[in-house]
Legacy VTK file of the C-alpha trace (Angstrom):
# vtk DataFile Version 3.0
C-alpha trace
ASCII
DATASET POLYDATA
POINTS 163 float
2.538 19.365 -13.008
3.475 15.881 -14.126
3.566 13.111 -11.521
6.652 10.899 -11.658
6.413 7.354 -10.341
9.847 6.150 -9.228
11.486 3.912 -6.635
11.864 5.588 -3.240
15.258 6.895 -2.223
16.702 7.497 1.194
15.964 11.197 0.732
12.243 10.413 0.454
11.969 8.866 3.961
11.208 12.158 5.825
8.360 12.947 3.381
7.120 9.385 3.562
7.045 9.596 7.399
5.215 12.849 7.207
2.587 11.209 4.961
2.271 7.804 6.617
2.478 8.604 10.315
-0.589 10.917 10.558
-2.575 8.091 8.776
-1.285 5.590 11.343
-1.958 7.959 14.224
-5.315 9.452 13.245
-7.219 7.054 11.069
-8.431 3.426 10.700
-7.050 3.153 7.179
-4.376 1.054 8.817
-5.016 -0.987 11.975
-1.513 -0.493 13.237
-0.881 2.279 15.795
2.851 1.974 15.680
4.352 4.947 13.811
7.209 4.456 11.292
10.705 5.687 11.981
13.613 6.477 9.726
15.119 3.128 10.757
11.983 0.974 10.398
11.032 2.488 7.082
14.605 2.282 5.716
14.721 -1.410 6.755
11.327 -2.136 5.162
12.400 -0.649 1.827
15.746 -2.460 1.879
14.189 -5.810 2.772
11.588 -5.502 0.083
14.155 -4.684 -2.524
16.378 -7.588 -1.403
13.394 -9.875 -1.964
12.756 -8.447 -5.538
9.911 -6.234 -4.483
9.731 -2.443 -4.625
8.583 0.763 -2.844
7.391 3.340 -5.328
6.667 6.987 -4.670
4.656 9.561 -6.594
6.538 12.843 -6.999
4.362 15.763 -8.087
6.538 18.735 -7.025
6.837 16.833 -3.729
5.843 13.437 -2.509
2.067 12.770 -3.079
1.867 9.069 -2.332
3.421 5.735 -2.312
2.720 2.065 -3.096
4.674 -0.956 -2.027
4.220 -4.698 -1.873
5.611 -7.936 -0.394
4.631 -11.577 -0.212
1.067 -12.082 1.056
2.037 -14.810 3.564
5.261 -16.548 4.520
6.285 -19.838 2.998
7.085 -20.948 -0.522
3.495 -21.866 -1.391
2.692 -18.061 -1.486
5.602 -16.836 -3.612
3.250 -15.752 -6.374
0.744 -13.915 -4.166
1.607 -10.371 -3.119
-0.097 -7.921 -0.728
0.280 -4.210 -1.333
-0.056 -0.895 0.536
-1.010 2.287 -1.266
-1.514 5.665 0.506
-1.990 9.163 -0.963
-1.470 12.520 0.632
-4.546 14.582 1.429
-5.374 16.572 -1.705
-3.863 13.905 -4.050
-7.063 11.897 -4.472
-8.946 11.856 -7.773
-5.981 12.971 -9.897
-4.872 9.627 -11.301
-1.908 9.354 -8.923
-3.187 6.175 -7.245
-3.908 4.566 -10.571
-0.408 5.426 -11.790
1.206 4.087 -8.664
-0.761 0.814 -8.944
-0.063 0.409 -12.651
3.708 0.701 -11.901
3.487 -1.649 -8.939
1.409 -4.241 -10.951
3.893 -4.214 -13.784
6.804 -4.650 -11.376
5.048 -7.477 -9.484
4.052 -9.232 -12.763
7.611 -9.060 -14.123
8.795 -10.563 -10.809
6.479 -13.535 -11.285
3.481 -12.494 -9.129
0.205 -13.983 -10.162
-2.174 -12.371 -7.574
-2.293 -9.060 -5.729
-4.210 -8.880 -2.429
-5.546 -5.708 -0.845
-6.376 -5.764 2.810
-8.649 -2.732 3.308
-10.247 -1.503 6.467
-14.038 -1.974 6.451
-14.298 1.705 7.409
-12.164 2.825 4.404
-15.008 3.127 1.825
-12.830 5.266 -0.464
-10.132 2.550 -0.451
-12.672 -0.137 -1.277
-14.139 1.964 -4.094
-10.631 2.740 -5.465
-9.644 -0.940 -5.576
-12.994 -1.830 -7.214
-12.366 0.845 -9.974
-8.889 -0.582 -10.765
-10.138 -4.156 -11.152
-9.932 -5.694 -7.692
-12.817 -7.915 -6.653
-14.086 -8.690 -3.155
-12.590 -12.027 -1.837
-13.836 -11.945 1.741
-14.525 -10.092 4.913
-12.885 -10.954 8.200
-15.127 -9.523 10.964
-13.373 -7.829 13.828
-9.876 -8.699 12.532
-8.358 -5.506 13.998
-8.745 -3.220 16.904
-7.984 0.461 17.015
-9.454 3.432 18.934
-11.145 1.025 21.335
-13.351 -0.593 18.614
-13.221 -3.693 16.504
-12.615 -3.281 12.759
-13.460 -5.527 9.833
-10.896 -6.377 7.208
-11.984 -6.558 3.608
-9.889 -8.679 1.283
-9.857 -7.797 -2.346
-7.855 -9.505 -5.100
-6.602 -9.002 -8.659
-5.025 -11.560 -10.992
-2.079 -10.145 -12.810
LINES 1 164
163 0 1 2 3 4 5 6 7 8 9 10 11 12 13 14 15 16 17 18 19 20 21 22 23 24 25 26 27 28 29 30 31 32 33 34 35 36 37 38 39 40 41 42 43 44 45 46 47 48 49 50 51 52 53 54 55 56 57 58 59 60 61 62 63 64 65 66 67 68 69 70 71 72 73 74 75 76 77 78 79 80 81 82 83 84 85 86 87 88 89 90 91 92 93 94 95 96 97 98 99 100 101 102 103 104 105 106 107 108 109 110 111 112 113 114 115 116 117 118 119 120 121 122 123 124 125 126 127 128 129 130 131 132 133 134 135 136 137 138 139 140 141 142 143 144 145 146 147 148 149 150 151 152 153 154 155 156 157 158 159 160 161 162
């Protein structure tokens, strides 16, 4: 079946929560342990759109992943640098869905004036590091023990790609 990459709708929020919250709860892919809610996710999507950013979903007979982005750091000196998040459902890896999501996100960001995309990847997320490498991101630094989850310190790997 064909994967459609499209902006998220309010109707996608339950499926997004079902995808994202187990990753938050059970893995070190994200350092946060605070699960998303209908309200917090709806607000995030709305705020990103109001700022000219987007929240894309991959729909392959159901939601199989998402990618979103926002400004890397606050302040007008960073208006051309964006940080993204991409997550895929279990079973969706290796099918080109991540590449399709990132291609759409990169096009949107570029059209909005972005010059740089930043990936902040957990040092334990070897699949995430390899994925970003395959789509043209390069290592930009390692911040040792930047995060803490499950009673251990986690390194943050920064990777960048010029648009």
